[in-house]
N, C-alpha and C positions, 0 to 999 in steps of 0.2 A: 087324805093328808089333813091334819088339823089346821085351823085358821086362827089368826090372832088379829087384834085390832090395834090401831095407833091412837094414843091419847095425846092431846096437845095442851100445854100449860103456857099461859102468857102472863107476863108481869111487867110492871113499869117501876123503875127506881129512880129517884132524883139524886143526882150526884151532888157532892158538896158545893160545886160551882153553880148549881141550880139547873143544870141540863138534865133532861129526862133520858133514861136509858131503857129501851124496850127490849125485852128478851122473850123468845119463843123457843120452847123445848118440845121435842117429840119423843115419845117413849113407846116401846113395844116389848113383848115378852117372847121367849123361845119356848115352844111346846115341850113339855116334860119328856115325852118319848124321844124327841130329837136330841135334847140335852143329854139324856142317858145314853143314847146310841153313840154319840160322839164323845162320850166320857168327859163332858165339860165340867170344869172345876172353877173356883173363884178366879184363878189366874188366867183363864181362857179369854182370849180377845177375838173379836170378830172384825174382819175387814170387809166393808161393804163397797160394792162397785156396781156400776150400771152395765148390764149385759148388752149383747149385740142386737137384741130385738126390742121392740117397743114393749114397755111395761115389764121388762125382765130385770131382776135384781140378782146379783151373784154375791154369795157370802163365803168368804174363806175363813176357816177356823184355824186359829193359831193356839197350840198348846204351850203355854208359857210356864207350866208347872215344872217343878224340879223332877229330873229323871231318877 
């Protein structure tokens, strides 16, 4: 099974009132063979949830494209 990595981007923005807003975003990709197997398109959404076991992640694929 292919593996992917997670990249992290952090930024700080100063609001008009002078307060700093800290933001952290995480990004990963879906391996091409999985995307093709599940016929993913631009409208596809992924629902992420924590599984029953330690270090288990469950992903539910929602096909939001027009039928």
